[in-house]
N, C-alpha and C positions, 0 to 999 in steps of 0.2 A: 247852510240848509238842512235840514233832517230827515227823517223818513220820505220815501218818496211819497207826492201825493200826485193825482192824476190833471192838475194844472201844468206841473213844474215837468213830469216826463211827458205832455203835450211839446211844451217849450220845447224839449230838448230832441223831440223828435221834429217838431220844426225847423231848428236849425241844424238838423242833421241831412233833413231836403235838402235846404237853403245849401250844405257846405257841399254834396251830392253833384248837385246843378254847376256849380263851380269848382268844381275839384282841380287841383294842380299837381304833376309829378311831387312826390312823397319819397323820402328816402326814410328808414326807419333804424338809428343808430342806437347800438348799445352804452354808455359809459360806465356801467358797472355790471358784472356775473349774475346780478338780481333779476327773476324776473320781469319784475317793476321799476328796472332800470334803465330806462331808453327813452329816447326822444325820435316826435317824426319831427321830421329837417324837409321844412318846403325853402328853397332855394333860388333867390333873386338875383339878380345879374347887376353888379351895380349898387348895391343894399346901402339903404343910409347906416345899416349894423345888424346887430341880429338882436330879434325878439325874445327872451327866453320865457316862453308863454307857463303859469301854472297855475292849474286848476286848482277850484276849488272842491266841498264838501266836507267841507268842517275837518279835511284831516284823515277821513275816514274812508275803508275800499268801497261802500256801494259804489262812488263815483271815479273815473277816470278821466284820461287825458281828454277824451273823444266828446266831450262837452266844449272845450275850446277849439275843436277841428271848424265852426266856423269864422272866430275870431281870428286864427290865425290863415285863413286863406284872405281874409279880408285885407288881415296886415301884411301880406306878403301882397296882397294889390298894392297899397299902398308904398310900396316901397321896400321891406324889413326882410330878410332871412327870419324865419321862424322854427325854432326848438318848441315845440310841441312836449312838456317833458311830462314823464308819468314815473312815479318816486313811490315807496312801499309808504302804505297810511294803518290807521289804526283798524285792528281787524285782520292786518296783513302783511304783520313782520315791523310796521310804523311807529311813531310815534317821537315821541322827542331822546334822545338827538338824532335820533336814525331818517326817519324823514325831511328834516333840515340836511344832514349828512348828503342825502342823496343830492339833494336838489344844488346842493354846494359843489359835488361832484359835476354837475351835467353842469353849472355855471365855467368849470374849468375846464372844460371839453371842448364846450363852446369857445372860451378862453384861448385855447389853444390853437384853433382853425381862425379865428375871426378879431381880430382890433381893437371892437367895439362890441359891448356885451350890455342891452337894458335889459332889467327883469319886468316882467308886465302880468301883475298876478292878477288874480280876484278870490274876493270871499279868505276862507283861507290859503290860497294861493295869493292873494296880498298880503298877508303876512307874512309867509313864505319871503315871499319880494321883499319887504322891507328890513328882515332880518338879514337876506344876505348885504343890502346897501349900507348897513348898521356895522357889517364885517368888513367894506367896501373890497366884498369878491365879483361884486357888478359894477360897472360904470355909472347907473344911475336905475332908479327903479321908478314905475306907474303901478300904485296900488286902488286896486277900483273894488266900491265896496266892502274893505278889505279890515280883518280884524286886528288894531293897530294897538290896543290894548288889552293883555292875554287875563290881565287881573282882571279887569272888569268884565272880562267875557265869564271867566269864572264866576266869578261873583252873579252874576245876572245871569248867570246857566243857560249861555245862549249856545243855540243848537243843541238844547238839553242835555248840559251838560260836558259839551265836546270838546273843550277845552282841560277841563280833568282828565279828562279817559284819555288824550293827548300828553299829559303830562305828568299821569300814571305812575307813580314809585320813583319821583325825581324832588332835588332839594329844592331850598328857598334861592341856595345859586342856579340852578337850571332855570328855576322859574326869570330870574332876573336878565339872562341870557337868553332867554328865548320872548321876551317880552317888546316887542318895539319902542312903547312908551318908556320903558325906563333905559335904552340905548340910545334914545336922542339925546343931540341932535344927529344927524347921519354924518357921516365925512363925505358923501359924494349927495348928490341930487337928486331927489324923490319929487314927484306929483301924485296928487291925490285926487280921485274923483267918487265921488259916492252922492246917490242917493236921500237928497231929501226924507223921503217916504219909505227908507229901507226899512223893512220890519224884521228884518232875519239878522243883519247888523247895525247899531241905529247909529248914526252920522255923529253924536257925541261924540263916538273914538275917533273918526278921523279929526275933529273940533281940537281934539285932544291933542291929538297926535302931532300937527300941525304948528296949534301952541308952544309945545316941548321942542321944536325943530329948528327955534332959533334960528329959522328966514331960509331955512336950507329945504324946506317943502313946500309947496303952492295947493291948493283947495279948491276944488272945485264942487260948486253943488250944485247938484241935478235934481228939475224935480221929476223926480222917476224912484223909482223903489227897488229893489237890491239886483236884477239879473239886468237889466235893461242895458250897464254901461259893457257886456262883452254879447249884445245883439244886433250884430250891423247890419239890420233892419231896422233899429232903434234910432230917435232922435239923440239919445245919451250916446250913443257910438264916437259920432266924430270929435266930441270929446276926449273919447277915451287917447284916439289917431292923434290928434294934437297935442293931447300933455306927452305921448312917447315923443314926440317931435323934438318939443320946446326941452324937456331936459334931455336928452339923445341928441339930439341935431350936431 
């Protein structure tokens, strides 16, 4: 995602309305001392496990965890306790490795309280979920429309150079550490859900990761764009829920 446009803002407004109509009890818990180091927790009795929800926005401060409220509520309805995580982003103290340090700390806090933690992230949040999986900091991961190849994202200037801004001032070694494709295959199960018509993060990224994952990742290709996999109203949404059940069950 890049600068806001009217269609995107309308989508997020519609999702906010959907979430408000179906609101469930939520508690906010800090996992660090910083302003953006917290998660909204929706607890489900007898849950399948914890879904660590990681929002997108090309790692930039323009968007926050509220864009995943609807998805978090829908996942709670599907039997998952959800941690909708906020983290430091570019323009608000983030960037590599600080952004990743935050989601890793959130994963640790969730794991301390629950037996099983699955990361599910969208776009840049999908990238973070895949890096968590690459370090076995979660039990499994689902990546929706994810940045799977950080080097290609930089070369293609996805999000108007978002990967370059995210990795600014870092070393070649850091780029390798931060790139899910370079870290494949993952030590834990991974599922990818990606739209063939995604014009924000091309499906070639997901295909490349699947091919590099040596059987440790599945890919569901859908006839949709970038945002349908996080929209509980869409035909794509059940595939995201099913992918989480398959890797996290």
